[in-house]
C-alpha positions as CSV (number, residue, x, y, z in Angstrom):
1,M,-79.0,-41.3,6.8
2,T,-78.1,-38.4,9.1
3,T,-74.7,-36.7,8.8
4,A,-72.9,-36.2,12.0
5,T,-72.0,-32.6,12.9
6,V,-68.9,-31.3,14.6
7,P,-69.1,-28.3,17.0
8,V,-67.1,-25.3,15.8
9,T,-66.6,-21.9,17.2
10,I,-65.9,-19.2,14.6
11,T,-65.7,-15.5,15.3
12,I,-67.6,-14.1,12.4
13,N,-67.4,-10.3,11.9
14,G,-66.3,-9.9,15.5
15,E,-69.1,-12.1,17.0
16,P,-68.3,-15.6,18.3
17,R,-70.6,-18.1,16.8
18,E,-71.0,-21.8,17.9
19,L,-72.2,-23.9,15.1
20,G,-72.7,-27.6,14.4
21,V,-71.4,-28.4,10.9
22,A,-70.9,-31.5,8.9
23,P,-67.2,-32.1,8.4
24,S,-67.6,-31.8,4.6
25,R,-69.3,-28.4,4.6
26,T,-67.4,-25.5,3.2
27,L,-67.0,-22.2,5.0
28,L,-68.9,-20.5,2.2
29,D,-72.0,-22.7,2.7
30,V,-71.9,-22.3,6.5
31,L,-71.6,-18.5,6.2
32,R,-74.5,-18.3,3.8
33,N,-76.8,-21.0,5.2
34,E,-76.1,-21.4,8.9
35,A,-74.8,-17.8,9.7
36,G,-77.3,-16.1,7.3
37,L,-74.6,-13.9,5.7
38,T,-75.4,-14.0,2.1
39,G,-73.1,-11.2,1.0
40,T,-70.4,-13.7,0.2
41,K,-71.3,-15.2,-3.1
42,K,-71.1,-18.7,-4.5
43,G,-69.7,-18.3,-8.0
44,C,-67.7,-21.1,-9.5
45,D,-67.5,-23.2,-6.3
46,V,-63.9,-24.3,-7.3
47,G,-61.8,-21.4,-6.3
48,D,-61.4,-19.7,-9.7
49,C,-63.6,-16.6,-9.5
50,G,-63.1,-15.0,-6.1
51,A,-66.7,-14.2,-5.5
52,C,-66.6,-16.0,-2.2
53,T,-63.5,-14.2,-0.9
54,V,-63.5,-13.6,2.9
55,L,-60.8,-12.8,5.4
56,L,-59.6,-15.7,7.5
57,D,-57.5,-14.3,10.3
58,D,-57.1,-11.2,8.1
59,V,-55.8,-13.3,5.1
60,P,-58.0,-13.4,2.0
61,V,-59.2,-16.9,1.1
62,N,-61.7,-18.5,-1.2
63,S,-64.3,-19.7,1.3
64,C,-65.5,-22.3,-1.2
65,L,-62.2,-24.1,-0.7
66,V,-62.0,-23.9,3.1
67,L,-63.9,-26.5,5.2
68,A,-65.8,-24.8,8.0
69,V,-64.1,-27.1,10.5
70,E,-60.8,-25.5,9.4
71,A,-62.1,-22.1,10.7
72,N,-62.7,-23.5,14.2
73,G,-61.2,-21.0,16.7
74,R,-60.4,-18.5,14.0
75,R,-61.7,-15.1,12.9
76,V,-63.7,-14.7,9.6
77,T,-64.5,-11.3,8.2
78,T,-67.1,-11.1,5.4
79,I,-68.3,-8.2,3.3
80,E,-70.9,-7.6,6.0
81,G,-68.2,-7.1,8.6
82,I,-65.5,-5.0,6.9
83,A,-66.8,-1.6,7.9
84,P,-65.1,-0.2,11.1
85,D,-68.5,1.1,12.3
86,P,-71.7,-0.9,11.9
87,D,-73.6,2.2,11.1
88,R,-71.4,3.2,8.1
89,L,-70.0,1.6,5.0
90,H,-66.3,0.9,4.6
91,P,-64.7,3.6,2.4
92,L,-64.2,1.0,-0.3
93,Q,-68.0,0.3,-0.3
94,E,-68.7,4.0,-0.5
95,N,-66.3,4.6,-3.4
96,F,-67.4,1.5,-5.4
97,M,-70.9,3.0,-5.3
98,A,-69.9,6.6,-5.9
99,L,-67.6,5.7,-8.9
100,G,-69.8,3.0,-10.5
101,A,-67.2,0.3,-9.9
102,S,-69.7,-2.5,-10.2
103,Q,-72.4,-3.4,-12.7
104,C,-74.3,-6.6,-11.8
105,G,-72.5,-6.6,-8.4
106,F,-72.1,-10.4,-8.0
107,C,-68.3,-10.2,-7.8
108,T,-68.2,-7.0,-5.8
109,P,-68.2,-8.4,-2.3
110,G,-65.2,-10.6,-3.0
111,I,-63.4,-7.8,-4.8
112,I,-64.0,-5.4,-2.0
113,V,-62.8,-7.9,0.7
114,M,-59.7,-8.6,-1.4
115,A,-59.1,-4.8,-1.9
116,K,-59.4,-4.3,1.9
117,A,-56.8,-6.9,2.5
118,L,-54.6,-5.3,-0.1
119,L,-54.9,-1.8,1.5
120,D,-54.4,-3.2,5.0
121,R,-51.0,-4.6,3.9
122,N,-50.1,-1.9,1.4
123,P,-51.9,1.4,2.0
124,N,-50.5,3.1,-1.1
125,P,-50.5,0.5,-3.9
126,T,-49.7,1.3,-7.5
127,E,-52.2,0.5,-10.3
128,E,-50.1,-2.5,-11.1
129,E,-50.1,-3.7,-7.5
130,I,-53.9,-3.3,-7.4
131,R,-54.4,-5.2,-10.6
132,F,-52.1,-8.0,-9.4
133,G,-53.8,-8.1,-6.0
134,L,-57.2,-8.6,-7.6
135,A,-55.9,-11.2,-10.1
136,G,-57.9,-14.0,-8.4
137,N,-61.2,-12.1,-8.6
138,I,-63.1,-12.2,-11.9
139,C,-65.6,-9.6,-13.0
140,R,-67.5,-10.5,-16.1
141,C,-69.1,-7.1,-16.5
142,T,-66.5,-4.4,-16.3
143,G,-63.0,-3.7,-17.7
144,Y,-61.7,-3.2,-14.1
145,T,-60.9,0.5,-14.8
146,K,-63.5,1.8,-12.3
147,I,-62.7,-0.9,-9.8
148,V,-59.0,0.1,-9.8
149,E,-60.0,3.8,-9.6
150,A,-62.3,3.2,-6.6
151,I,-59.4,1.4,-4.8
152,Q,-57.0,4.2,-5.7
153,V,-59.4,6.9,-4.4
154,T,-60.0,4.9,-1.2
155,A,-56.2,4.6,-0.6
156,R,-55.8,8.4,-1.0
157,Q,-58.8,9.1,1.3
158,M,-57.6,6.7,3.9
159,A,-54.0,8.2,3.8
160,A,-55.5,11.7,4.1
161,D,-57.7,10.5,7.1
162,A,-54.7,8.9,8.8
163,G,-52.8,12.2,8.6
164,K,-55.6,14.1,10.3
165,P,-55.6,14.7,14.0
166,A,-58.3,12.8,15.9
């Protein structure tokens, strides 16, 4: 039995994509399998771990809980698309590497996407605001100290860069 597909147009990382998807397919599965973007991870597949976090119209969501058809006509940003310049990493990505904020790295894409959303709405978060903002993203390897530090360093760098003349 063949499952019928529905045409959807999703702007993924700034690029409009036309896809035929089964109505029951999650955004996570479509991003990974049809769009070939494997940075977004499938962790628990029930919305508890945050490994699949993406931005849907700039709002963080667990892509395992969103049907791909719900993203029709909307913008999705994955870990592959958060950098402002395709030839450079986002400052969060650079600082996570420089400060050792990940160990196995499985949770890291979701945490970085969530941190980007946090910094976009609050460019100078306190440690408590960072920890609260990441509450839906589980890391099984670290104690979060280096993750929080990388976000704090990024916030300071971005604030300093914003104050510089172009």
